[in-house]
C-alpha positions, 0 to 999 in steps of 0.5 A: 444562415439557416436556409443554406443549412437546410438547403444542404440537409435536403439537397435543395435547389435555391428555388426549393430552399426559398419555399421555406420563407414562402411557406412561412409568410404564406401563413400571414396571408391566409390565416389572419382573417380566419383567426379574426373570425375565430376570435369573434366566435370563441374569444381570446382564451381559446384563440391563444390556446389554438395559436400555441397548439399550432406552434407546438404541432408545427415545431414537433413536425420539424425534427421528424421531417428532417430525420426522415428527409421529408421536405414537404412535411418540413414545409408543412411544419413551417406553415403550421408554426407560422399559422400559430404565430399569426393567430397569436399576433391577431389575438394579442393586438386587440386583447392587450388594450382590453386587459386594463385601463383604457387610458394606459392601453396604448402604453401596454400595446407598445410594450407588447409590440416591443417584446414581439420585435425583440422576440422576432430578432432573437429567436432566429439567432437562437434557432440558427445556432441550434440548427447549425449545431446539429450534425446532419448527413448530406444526401450523398452521405445518406446514399 
């Protein structure tokens, strides 16, 4: 739903359009191990802050890259956003059981993962509605 719209916004081929998903999931390949090392060295609080800051930075890069028609910057924003999400997930999984009674840790972890799945389901719908509502010019209209 969103990929075809971005494909038309940047006048991309199908291969280039699929780089959007590739750049998102590439973050999940490269970021979790350094994030785990960061958590060991700096702790949960700093890791959560870094994850949220990465998400904010990545999202703040998306609008200017679309307006300026800079596709590599858009891919960078997607990668940075996904990196922040990966850091948050790597941080939340061990942190959730450590927050309370060890006997209720599995329940808390399952509850947290349920909300993660709910967010993963709802967020793309909200984002696609927001992006599809934008009235953007195609490359032909800009020229």
